[in-house]
DOZASE-730968 format. One record per residue (C-alpha): residue number from 1; residue in one letter; x, y, z. Coordinates in pm, whole numbers, padded with zeros to 5 digits. Layout:
N
atom num NUM&residu A&east X&north Y&up Z $
...
This chain:
411
atom num 1&residu X&east 00000&north 00000&up 00000 $
atom num 2&residu X&east 00279&north 00245&up 00094 $
atom num 3&residu X&east 00456&north 00161&up -00231 $
atom num 4&residu X&east 00145&north 00250&up -00434 $
atom num 5&residu X&east 00097&north 00577&up -00242 $
atom num 6&residu X&east 00463&north 00660&up -00297 $
atom num 7&residu X&east 00440&north 00613&up -00674 $
atom num 8&residu X&east 00118&north 00816&up -00693 $
atom num 9&residu X&east 00273&north 01105&up -00497 $
atom num 10&residu X&east 00587&north 01097&up -00710 $
atom num 11&residu X&east 00374&north 01098&up -01023 $
atom num 12&residu X&east 00170&north 01395&up -00900 $
atom num 13&residu X&east 00483&north 01591&up -00805 $
atom num 14&residu X&east 00653&north 01508&up -01134 $
atom num 15&residu X&east 00367&north 01601&up -01365 $
atom num 16&residu X&east 00283&north 01917&up -01170 $
atom num 17&residu X&east 00643&north 02026&up -01220 $
atom num 18&residu X&east 00646&north 01932&up -01590 $
atom num 19&residu X&east 00335&north 02140&up -01648 $
atom num 20&residu X&east 00482&north 02434&up -01454 $
atom num 21&residu X&east 00817&north 02432&up -01633 $
atom num 22&residu X&east 00720&north 02302&up -01978 $
atom num 23&residu X&east 00420&north 02351&up -02199 $
atom num 24&residu X&east 00556&north 02133&up -02482 $
atom num 25&residu X&east 00380&north 01799&up -02536 $
atom num 26&residu X&east 00707&north 01644&up -02653 $
atom num 27&residu X&east 00880&north 01745&up -02332 $
atom num 28&residu X&east 00599&north 01604&up -02119 $
atom num 29&residu X&east 00625&north 01272&up -02309 $
atom num 30&residu X&east 00999&north 01268&up -02253 $
atom num 31&residu X&east 00933&north 01350&up -01888 $
atom num 32&residu X&east 00698&north 01050&up -01860 $
atom num 33&residu X&east 00974&north 00825&up -01997 $
atom num 34&residu X&east 01216&north 00980&up -01748 $
atom num 35&residu X&east 00972&north 00912&up -01465 $
atom num 36&residu X&east 00939&north 00548&up -01576 $
atom num 37&residu X&east 01315&north 00497&up -01552 $
atom num 38&residu X&east 01320&north 00654&up -01206 $
atom num 39&residu X&east 01054&north 00413&up -01076 $
atom num 40&residu X&east 01220&north 00117&up -01253 $
atom num 41&residu X&east 01556&north 00207&up -01102 $
atom num 42&residu X&east 01406&north 00235&up -00755 $
atom num 43&residu X&east 01243&north -00105&up -00792 $
atom num 44&residu X&east 01555&north -00280&up -00922 $
atom num 45&residu X&east 01765&north -00148&up -00633 $
atom num 46&residu X&east 01507&north -00232&up -00364 $
atom num 47&residu X&east 01421&north 00128&up -00276 $
atom num 48&residu X&east 01050&north 00051&up -00308 $
atom num 49&residu X&east 01056&north -00242&up -00066 $
atom num 50&residu X&east 00882&north -00080&up 00229 $
atom num 51&residu X&east 00870&north -00411&up 00416 $
atom num 52&residu X&east 01242&north -00367&up 00482 $
atom num 53&residu X&east 01287&north -00074&up 00719 $
atom num 54&residu X&east 01575&north 00165&up 00677 $
atom num 55&residu X&east 01752&north 00227&up 00350 $
atom num 56&residu X&east 02074&north 00142&up 00171 $
atom num 57&residu X&east 02284&north 00450&up 00088 $
atom num 58&residu X&east 02466&north 00275&up -00197 $
atom num 59&residu X&east 02133&north 00187&up -00356 $
atom num 60&residu X&east 02018&north 00549&up -00328 $
atom num 61&residu X&east 02337&north 00673&up -00493 $
atom num 62&residu X&east 02298&north 00416&up -00772 $
atom num 63&residu X&east 01944&north 00530&up -00845 $
atom num 64&residu X&east 02048&north 00897&up -00839 $
atom num 65&residu X&east 02320&north 00815&up -01096 $
atom num 66&residu X&east 02059&north 00641&up -01312 $
atom num 67&residu X&east 01838&north 00949&up -01279 $
atom num 68&residu X&east 02125&north 01179&up -01378 $
atom num 69&residu X&east 02197&north 00970&up -01689 $
atom num 70&residu X&east 01828&north 00976&up -01787 $
atom num 71&residu X&east 01815&north 01350&up -01715 $
atom num 72&residu X&east 02124&north 01413&up -01932 $
atom num 73&residu X&east 01956&north 01239&up -02224 $
atom num 74&residu X&east 01644&north 01447&up -02164 $
atom num 75&residu X&east 01848&north 01767&up -02133 $
atom num 76&residu X&east 02001&north 01707&up -02479 $
atom num 77&residu X&east 01652&north 01737&up -02626 $
atom num 78&residu X&east 01574&north 02067&up -02459 $
atom num 79&residu X&east 01883&north 02274&up -02366 $
atom num 80&residu X&east 01659&north 02450&up -02114 $
atom num 81&residu X&east 01816&north 02619&up -01810 $
atom num 82&residu X&east 01494&north 02574&up -01616 $
atom num 83&residu X&east 01521&north 02198&up -01666 $
atom num 84&residu X&east 01813&north 02187&up -01424 $
atom num 85&residu X&east 01602&north 02357&up -01157 $
atom num 86&residu X&east 01319&north 02116&up -01232 $
atom num 87&residu X&east 01556&north 01820&up -01193 $
atom num 88&residu X&east 01690&north 01942&up -00858 $
atom num 89&residu X&east 01339&north 01997&up -00721 $
atom num 90&residu X&east 01218&north 01656&up -00830 $
atom num 91&residu X&east 01518&north 01460&up -00698 $
atom num 92&residu X&east 01488&north 01646&up -00367 $
atom num 93&residu X&east 01119&north 01555&up -00354 $
atom num 94&residu X&east 01201&north 01192&up -00431 $
atom num 95&residu X&east 01454&north 01162&up -00150 $
atom num 96&residu X&east 01252&north 01363&up 00102 $
atom num 97&residu X&east 00933&north 01166&up 00043 $
atom num 98&residu X&east 01117&north 00834&up 00073 $
atom num 99&residu X&east 01279&north 00950&up 00398 $
atom num 100&residu X&east 00941&north 01054&up 00541 $
atom num 101&residu X&east 00791&north 00716&up 00450 $
atom num 102&residu X&east 01084&north 00542&up 00619 $
atom num 103&residu X&east 01022&north 00741&up 00936 $
atom num 104&residu X&east 00644&north 00689&up 00953 $
atom num 105&residu X&east 00650&north 00323&up 00847 $
atom num 106&residu X&east 00916&north 00215&up 01096 $
atom num 107&residu X&east 00770&north 00037&up 01395 $
atom num 108&residu X&east 00949&north -00216&up 01611 $
atom num 109&residu X&east 00743&north -00510&up 01731 $
atom num 110&residu X&east 00842&north -00699&up 02043 $
atom num 111&residu X&east 00795&north -01068&up 01970 $
atom num 112&residu X&east 00837&north -01395&up 02156 $
atom num 113&residu X&east 00785&north -01762&up 02073 $
atom num 114&residu X&east 00595&north -02020&up 02274 $
atom num 115&residu X&east 00720&north -02369&up 02198 $
atom num 116&residu X&east 01044&north -02557&up 02156 $
atom num 117&residu X&east 01237&north -02778&up 01919 $
atom num 118&residu X&east 01259&north -02750&up 01540 $
atom num 119&residu X&east 00960&north -02522&up 01493 $
atom num 120&residu X&east 01097&north -02270&up 01739 $
atom num 121&residu X&east 01439&north -02283&up 01571 $
atom num 122&residu X&east 01277&north -02222&up 01230 $
atom num 123&residu X&east 01091&north -01919&up 01362 $
atom num 124&residu X&east 01406&north -01780&up 01524 $
atom num 125&residu X&east 01601&north -01815&up 01197 $
atom num 126&residu X&east 01323&north -01635&up 01013 $
atom num 127&residu X&east 01313&north -01349&up 01266 $
atom num 128&residu X&east 01690&north -01301&up 01233 $
atom num 129&residu X&east 01639&north -01199&up 00868 $
atom num 130&residu X&east 01365&north -00947&up 00945 $
atom num 131&residu X&east 01403&north -00586&up 01051 $
atom num 132&residu X&east 01153&north -00414&up 01276 $
atom num 133&residu X&east 01121&north -00706&up 01520 $
atom num 134&residu X&east 01283&north -00731&up 01865 $
atom num 135&residu X&east 01286&north -01094&up 01975 $
atom num 136&residu X&east 01272&north -01188&up 02344 $
atom num 137&residu X&east 01320&north -01556&up 02420 $
atom num 138&residu X&east 01068&north -01732&up 02646 $
atom num 139&residu X&east 01200&north -02055&up 02805 $
atom num 140&residu X&east 00945&north -02123&up 03080 $
atom num 141&residu X&east 00624&north -02326&up 03080 $
atom num 142&residu X&east 00270&north -02210&up 03004 $
atom num 143&residu X&east 00207&north -02104&up 03367 $
atom num 144&residu X&east 00439&north -01805&up 03325 $
atom num 145&residu X&east 00342&north -01701&up 02970 $
atom num 146&residu X&east 00061&north -01455&up 03052 $
atom num 147&residu X&east 00270&north -01257&up 03301 $
atom num 148&residu X&east 00571&north -01262&up 03068 $
atom num 149&residu X&east 00370&north -01122&up 02773 $
atom num 150&residu X&east 00223&north -00847&up 02994 $
atom num 151&residu X&east 00548&north -00749&up 03170 $
atom num 152&residu X&east 00761&north -00747&up 02853 $
atom num 153&residu X&east 00487&north -00571&up 02651 $
atom num 154&residu X&east 00491&north -00841&up 02383 $
atom num 155&residu X&east 00303&north -00733&up 02070 $
atom num 156&residu X&east 00334&north -01059&up 01873 $
atom num 157&residu X&east 00326&north -01413&up 02012 $
atom num 158&residu X&east 00435&north -01686&up 01771 $
atom num 159&residu X&east 00338&north -02045&up 01832 $
atom num 160&residu X&east 00620&north -02293&up 01786 $
atom num 161&residu X&east 00376&north -02581&up 01838 $
atom num 162&residu X&east 00122&north -02727&up 01597 $
atom num 163&residu X&east -00108&north -02874&up 01863 $
atom num 164&residu X&east -00196&north -02715&up 02198 $
atom num 165&residu X&east -00349&north -02881&up 02500 $
atom num 166&residu X&east -00653&north -02745&up 02680 $
atom num 167&residu X&east -00456&north -02540&up 02933 $
atom num 168&residu X&east -00236&north -02385&up 02662 $
atom num 169&residu X&east -00540&north -02291&up 02452 $
atom num 170&residu X&east -00708&north -02125&up 02754 $
atom num 171&residu X&east -00398&north -01923&up 02845 $
atom num 172&residu X&east -00308&north -01814&up 02492 $
atom num 173&residu X&east -00670&north -01717&up 02419 $
atom num 174&residu X&east -00661&north -01480&up 02720 $
atom num 175&residu X&east -00342&north -01325&up 02583 $
atom num 176&residu X&east -00503&north -01275&up 02243 $
atom num 177&residu X&east -00816&north -01118&up 02388 $
atom num 178&residu X&east -00602&north -00867&up 02577 $
atom num 179&residu X&east -00473&north -00730&up 02247 $
atom num 180&residu X&east -00156&north -00929&up 02169 $
atom num 181&residu X&east -00139&north -01066&up 01817 $
atom num 182&residu X&east -00108&north -01445&up 01813 $
atom num 183&residu X&east 00011&north -01623&up 01501 $
atom num 184&residu X&east 00042&north -01997&up 01445 $
atom num 185&residu X&east 00348&north -02153&up 01287 $
atom num 186&residu X&east 00195&north -02236&up 00947 $
atom num 187&residu X&east 00022&north -01897&up 00926 $
atom num 188&residu X&east 00349&north -01720&up 01004 $
atom num 189&residu X&east 00534&north -01909&up 00730 $
atom num 190&residu X&east 00249&north -01836&up 00489 $
atom num 191&residu X&east 00225&north -01463&up 00568 $
atom num 192&residu X&east 00592&north -01376&up 00630 $
atom num 193&residu X&east 00800&north -01636&up 00444 $
atom num 194&residu X&east 00543&north -01667&up 00161 $
atom num 195&residu X&east 00554&north -02046&up 00152 $
atom num 196&residu X&east 00366&north -02352&up 00277 $
atom num 197&residu X&east 00585&north -02581&up 00487 $
atom num 198&residu X&east 00493&north -02926&up 00356 $
atom num 199&residu X&east 00671&north -03108&up 00640 $
atom num 200&residu X&east 00410&north -02983&up 00887 $
atom num 201&residu X&east 00100&north -02960&up 00666 $
atom num 202&residu X&east -00176&north -03214&up 00720 $
atom num 203&residu X&east -00461&north -03318&up 00494 $
atom num 204&residu X&east -00698&north -03153&up 00742 $
atom num 205&residu X&east -00511&north -02822&up 00702 $
atom num 206&residu X&east -00531&north -02849&up 00323 $
atom num 207&residu X&east -00901&north -02929&up 00347 $
atom num 208&residu X&east -00975&north -02617&up 00555 $
atom num 209&residu X&east -00726&north -02378&up 00391 $
atom num 210&residu X&east -00872&north -02086&up 00201 $
atom num 211&residu X&east -00754&north -02002&up -00150 $
atom num 212&residu X&east -00671&north -02239&up -00437 $
atom num 213&residu X&east -00914&north -02038&up -00653 $
atom num 214&residu X&east -00712&north -02110&up -00967 $
atom num 215&residu X&east -00816&north -02477&up -00946 $
atom num 216&residu X&east -01186&north -02400&up -00992 $
atom num 217&residu X&east -01231&north -02045&up -01122 $
atom num 218&residu X&east -01296&north -02040&up -01497 $
atom num 219&residu X&east -01274&north -01659&up -01499 $
atom num 220&residu X&east -00930&north -01656&up -01337 $
atom num 221&residu X&east -00806&north -01924&up -01575 $
atom num 222&residu X&east -00928&north -01727&up -01878 $
atom num 223&residu X&east -00760&north -01410&up -01748 $
atom num 224&residu X&east -00439&north -01607&up -01690 $
atom num 225&residu X&east -00456&north -01749&up -02044 $
atom num 226&residu X&east -00498&north -01401&up -02194 $
atom num 227&residu X&east -00205&north -01281&up -01982 $
atom num 228&residu X&east 00006&north -01577&up -02100 $
atom num 229&residu X&east -00058&north -01520&up -02470 $
atom num 230&residu X&east -00016&north -01142&up -02443 $
atom num 231&residu X&east 00313&north -01161&up -02251 $
atom num 232&residu X&east 00449&north -01435&up -02479 $
atom num 233&residu X&east 00385&north -01227&up -02792 $
atom num 234&residu X&east 00526&north -00906&up -02640 $
atom num 235&residu X&east 00838&north -01070&up -02496 $
atom num 236&residu X&east 00883&north -01278&up -02810 $
atom num 237&residu X&east 00890&north -00962&up -03024 $
atom num 238&residu X&east 01117&north -00770&up -02783 $
atom num 239&residu X&east 01367&north -01056&up -02749 $
atom num 240&residu X&east 01369&north -01167&up -03115 $
atom num 241&residu X&east 01711&north -01004&up -03183 $
atom num 242&residu X&east 01850&north -01174&up -02871 $
atom num 243&residu X&east 01716&north -01512&up -02984 $
atom num 244&residu X&east 01868&north -01470&up -03331 $
atom num 245&residu X&east 02204&north -01386&up -03172 $
atom num 246&residu X&east 02172&north -01687&up -02938 $
atom num 247&residu X&east 02108&north -01916&up -03235 $
atom num 248&residu X&east 02428&north -01797&up -03402 $
atom num 249&residu X&east 02645&north -01827&up -03090 $
atom num 250&residu X&east 02511&north -02173&up -02992 $
atom num 251&residu X&east 02582&north -02297&up -03345 $
atom num 252&residu X&east 02937&north -02155&up -03347 $
atom num 253&residu X&east 03031&north -02259&up -02992 $
atom num 254&residu X&east 02967&north -02633&up -02999 $
atom num 255&residu X&east 02830&north -02913&up -03213 $
atom num 256&residu X&east 02477&north -03040&up -03165 $
atom num 257&residu X&east 02122&north -02908&up -03208 $
atom num 258&residu X&east 02054&north -02540&up -03140 $
atom num 259&residu X&east 01719&north -02614&up -02976 $
atom num 260&residu X&east 01720&north -02884&up -02710 $
atom num 261&residu X&east 01384&north -03057&up -02660 $
atom num 262&residu X&east 01308&north -03273&up -02360 $
atom num 263&residu X&east 01003&north -03448&up -02214 $
atom num 264&residu X&east 00870&north -03275&up -01904 $
atom num 265&residu X&east 00564&north -03329&up -01687 $
atom num 266&residu X&east 00289&north -03071&up -01702 $
atom num 267&residu X&east -00063&north -03016&up -01577 $
atom num 268&residu X&east -00238&north -03334&up -01456 $
atom num 269&residu X&east 00095&north -03517&up -01501 $
atom num 270&residu X&east 00072&north -03511&up -01880 $
atom num 271&residu X&east 00410&north -03515&up -02054 $
atom num 272&residu X&east 00501&north -03265&up -02324 $
atom num 273&residu X&east 00817&north -03158&up -02504 $
atom num 274&residu X&east 00977&north -02845&up -02361 $
atom num 275&residu X&east 01212&north -02642&up -02582 $
atom num 276&residu X&east 01530&north -02458&up -02477 $
atom num 277&residu X&east 01842&north -02317&up -02636 $
atom num 278&residu X&east 02104&north -02586&up -02580 $
atom num 279&residu X&east 02329&north -02474&up -02296 $
atom num 280&residu X&east 02521&north -02800&up -02245 $
atom num 281&residu X&east 02753&north -03016&up -02449 $
atom num 282&residu X&east 02581&north -03257&up -02688 $
atom num 283&residu X&east 02696&north -03558&up -02480 $
atom num 284&residu X&east 02580&north -03407&up -02148 $
atom num 285&residu X&east 02367&north -03710&up -02055 $
atom num 286&residu X&east 02569&north -03994&up -02203 $
atom num 287&residu X&east 02577&north -04155&up -01855 $
atom num 288&residu X&east 02205&north -04105&up -01792 $
atom num 289&residu X&east 01976&north -03831&up -01656 $
atom num 290&residu X&east 02139&north -03603&up -01400 $
atom num 291&residu X&east 02033&north -03290&up -01218 $
atom num 292&residu X&east 02225&north -02983&up -01330 $
atom num 293&residu X&east 02476&north -02882&up -01062 $
atom num 294&residu X&east 02626&north -02548&up -00963 $
atom num 295&residu X&east 02929&north -02481&up -01189 $
atom num 296&residu X&east 02828&north -02787&up -01392 $
atom num 297&residu X&east 03120&north -02879&up -01623 $
atom num 298&residu X&east 02873&north -02991&up -01890 $
atom num 299&residu X&east 02754&north -02632&up -01941 $
atom num 300&residu X&east 02916&north -02437&up -02226 $
atom num 301&residu X&east 03059&north -02087&up -02176 $
atom num 302&residu X&east 02770&north -01914&up -02350 $
atom num 303&residu X&east 02534&north -02166&up -02190 $
atom num 304&residu X&east 02638&north -02041&up -01848 $
atom num 305&residu X&east 02553&north -01685&up -01950 $
atom num 306&residu X&east 02219&north -01796&up -02098 $
atom num 307&residu X&east 02126&north -01975&up -01777 $
atom num 308&residu X&east 02209&north -01674&up -01560 $
atom num 309&residu X&east 02000&north -01441&up -01777 $
atom num 310&residu X&east 01728&north -01700&up -01858 $
atom num 311&residu X&east 01790&north -01658&up -02233 $
atom num 312&residu X&east 01791&north -02036&up -02273 $
atom num 313&residu X&east 01424&north -02042&up -02165 $
atom num 314&residu X&east 01299&north -01812&up -02442 $
atom num 315&residu X&east 01199&north -02091&up -02686 $
atom num 316&residu X&east 00947&north -02201&up -02421 $
atom num 317&residu X&east 00736&north -01904&up -02524 $
atom num 318&residu X&east 00616&north -02144&up -02795 $
atom num 319&residu X&east 00508&north -02392&up -02526 $
atom num 320&residu X&east 00313&north -02111&up -02356 $
atom num 321&residu X&east 00137&north -02009&up -02677 $
atom num 322&residu X&east 00047&north -02374&up -02745 $
atom num 323&residu X&east -00109&north -02397&up -02399 $
atom num 324&residu X&east 00129&north -02662&up -02265 $
atom num 325&residu X&east 00276&north -02413&up -02019 $
atom num 326&residu X&east 00174&north -02093&up -01850 $
atom num 327&residu X&east 00396&north -01786&up -01844 $
atom num 328&residu X&east 00413&north -01819&up -01465 $
atom num 329&residu X&east 00383&north -02136&up -01261 $
atom num 330&residu X&east 00590&north -02420&up -01113 $
atom num 331&residu X&east 00889&north -02518&up -01328 $
atom num 332&residu X&east 00824&north -02843&up -01520 $
atom num 333&residu X&east 01035&north -03138&up -01409 $
atom num 334&residu X&east 01130&north -03468&up -01573 $
atom num 335&residu X&east 00934&north -03784&up -01497 $
atom num 336&residu X&east 01248&north -03973&up -01392 $
atom num 337&residu X&east 01308&north -03720&up -01113 $
atom num 338&residu X&east 00940&north -03679&up -01019 $
atom num 339&residu X&east 00898&north -04048&up -00938 $
atom num 340&residu X&east 01185&north -04026&up -00691 $
atom num 341&residu X&east 01078&north -03691&up -00543 $
atom num 342&residu X&east 00721&north -03809&up -00482 $
atom num 343&residu X&east 00859&north -04088&up -00262 $
atom num 344&residu X&east 01056&north -03846&up -00043 $
atom num 345&residu X&east 00858&north -03521&up -00039 $
atom num 346&residu X&east 00498&north -03507&up 00091 $
atom num 347&residu X&east 00240&north -03357&up -00146 $
atom num 348&residu X&east 00494&north -03317&up -00428 $
atom num 349&residu X&east 00230&north -03419&up -00684 $
atom num 350&residu X&east 00016&north -03113&up -00591 $
atom num 351&residu X&east 00237&north -02892&up -00809 $
atom num 352&residu X&east 00090&north -03067&up -01114 $
atom num 353&residu X&east -00257&north -02928&up -01038 $
atom num 354&residu X&east -00171&north -02627&up -01257 $
atom num 355&residu X&east 00024&north -02566&up -01575 $
atom num 356&residu X&east 00399&north -02537&up -01533 $
atom num 357&residu X&east 00555&north -02196&up -01595 $
atom num 358&residu X&east 00841&north -02034&up -01776 $
atom num 359&residu X&east 00916&north -01857&up -01449 $
atom num 360&residu X&east 00754&north -01884&up -01109 $
atom num 361&residu X&east 00739&north -01789&up -00740 $
atom num 362&residu X&east 00989&north -02062&up -00645 $
atom num 363&residu X&east 01233&north -01940&up -00913 $
atom num 364&residu X&east 01239&north -01582&up -00784 $
atom num 365&residu X&east 01229&north -01668&up -00412 $
atom num 366&residu X&east 01475&north -01957&up -00388 $
atom num 367&residu X&east 01823&north -01992&up -00540 $
atom num 368&residu X&east 01896&north -02270&up -00786 $
atom num 369&residu X&east 01930&north -02611&up -00621 $
atom num 370&residu X&east 01997&north -02969&up -00725 $
atom num 371&residu X&east 01903&north -03182&up -00424 $
atom num 372&residu X&east 01589&north -03339&up -00281 $
atom num 373&residu X&east 01598&north -03081&up -00001 $
atom num 374&residu X&east 01608&north -02799&up -00259 $
atom num 375&residu X&east 01313&north -02956&up -00443 $
atom num 376&residu X&east 01119&north -02959&up -00114 $
atom num 377&residu X&east 01185&north -02588&up -00050 $
atom num 378&residu X&east 01083&north -02502&up -00406 $
atom num 379&residu X&east 00762&north -02702&up -00364 $
atom num 380&residu X&east 00676&north -02491&up -00059 $
atom num 381&residu X&east 00690&north -02175&up -00271 $
atom num 382&residu X&east 00502&north -02343&up -00558 $
atom num 383&residu X&east 00217&north -02440&up -00325 $
atom num 384&residu X&east 00204&north -02085&up -00191 $
atom num 385&residu X&east 00162&north -01963&up -00550 $
atom num 386&residu X&east -00113&north -02217&up -00626 $
atom num 387&residu X&east -00295&north -02133&up -00303 $
atom num 388&residu X&east -00274&north -01756&up -00338 $
atom num 389&residu X&east -00278&north -01710&up -00717 $
atom num 390&residu X&east -00387&north -01372&up -00848 $
atom num 391&residu X&east -00305&north -01163&up -01153 $
atom num 392&residu X&east -00129&north -00921&up -00919 $
atom num 393&residu X&east 00098&north -01202&up -00792 $
atom num 394&residu X&east 00179&north -01292&up -01154 $
atom num 395&residu X&east 00282&north -00931&up -01219 $
atom num 396&residu X&east 00497&north -00929&up -00903 $
atom num 397&residu X&east 00673&north -01246&up -01022 $
atom num 398&residu X&east 00721&north -01090&up -01365 $
atom num 399&residu X&east 00901&north -00789&up -01215 $
atom num 400&residu X&east 01108&north -01008&up -00982 $
atom num 401&residu X&east 01210&north -01214&up -01286 $
atom num 402&residu X&east 01311&north -00894&up -01463 $
atom num 403&residu X&east 01543&north -00817&up -01171 $
atom num 404&residu X&east 01685&north -01171&up -01192 $
atom num 405&residu X&east 01753&north -01132&up -01565 $
atom num 406&residu X&east 01910&north -00786&up -01538 $
atom num 407&residu X&east 02143&north -00885&up -01255 $
atom num 408&residu X&east 02216&north -01235&up -01390 $
atom num 409&residu X&east 02086&north -01414&up -01080 $
atom num 410&residu X&east 01949&north -01715&up -01268 $
atom num 411&residu X&east 02076&north -02067&up -01221 $
C-alpha cells in the first residue's frame, strides 16, 4: 500500500512540475519516460521495498546516478536552463518523500515464541532476517506465559507448536483477547515467508485452507490465459534479436542441435516436449539423466551466460502459446526425477494441479538447487503460488524475474 501511495505522490509531483516548467507535449512525453526509468531504477535497487525498514545509501546513490543519466539524455533534447532547476526539485522531492515514509513506516514489534524444538528454531532463523522485530526468548512453561507477555509488553506471540493442549489454549486465548497478536506456525510461514511448509502440513489443514481459486475459477483461468498469450507475444517480439544472436552463438560454440527438446511433466501429469536453447555439451547425458549442478562442467561458456539471464528459456514461449505451459507457474520437471521426489517429499504431486511456468514464485524466491531438499523448498513456494494465485501475484513475479535477468541471478 505504501509503495502505491509513494508512486502516486511521485507521479503527481513530477507532472505538476512538468506542467509548470514546460508547456511542450514532446517534453511532457519525454518526462513521462524519465519518470518510468526513475521508478524502474528504484524497484531494481530495492528502494521501493517498504517491508524492509531503513535504507541502503549505496542503492540510493545508484538510483540517483541512473536518474542523472536519464536527465542528461532528456536535457540534450531541450537545452533549457529551467530543466536543471526542475531536476533538482524533483530529486529532492524523491529523497525527502522516501525518507518521510521510512520514518512513519518504521515500527518495532516486540515478539516472543511459545514452543520448543525445530519449529521454534525455524521461527528464530526467520526473525533473524527481518528488521523491525525485537525478539525476546521465552524458556518457561505455560504457567508463566501470561505474566511474561504483559510485563515485557509483547506485541506478537508466535506459536512454535502445531497442537496445543486445553490449558495452553485457555492461556493463549486470554493473551489474544487482551490485544496481543497471536500467530500460528503455518500462518506465520504463509504470511511472512510466503511459503507452505509441507513437512508440517496435514490433509486436514489443506481441506480447511482458504484459497486455491485457480483450481476452480474459470474466470481466473481465462484471465491467466490471456495474460500468458499477451506476454508471450510481447516478450517474443522484444527478445527476437537476442534469440537470433543466441542461435548464431550456440551454433558456433559447440556441435549439436541449437534447440534442445526434452520431455517434461505438465498439468495433470501429462508429458510434453519443452524447448530450450542448448546450454550443455551434446553428450551431457551420455551416462544417464542427472540434475544440473552449480558450476556444472557440462555447461558451455555461452550456456552459463544464458542460464544466468534465462535466455535459454525463451523458446518455451512457444510452449506457452500452445497452452502446454503458463507464463508463470511451477517449473516443469522430468518424470524420472518426479517419481523419486514423490517418494521423499509429501504432497509433491500437488504442483501438477496447474500448468507449469516459464518462471515462477519458487524461481524468484529460492536460489537454484539440485538436491531433494532444494526440491522440497521449491515445492513450498510453488504451493504458496497455487494457493494464493492472483493476476497481481503474476505481475509481481514478472518484475522479480526482470530483476533476476538484469542482474544475472538465474541458475
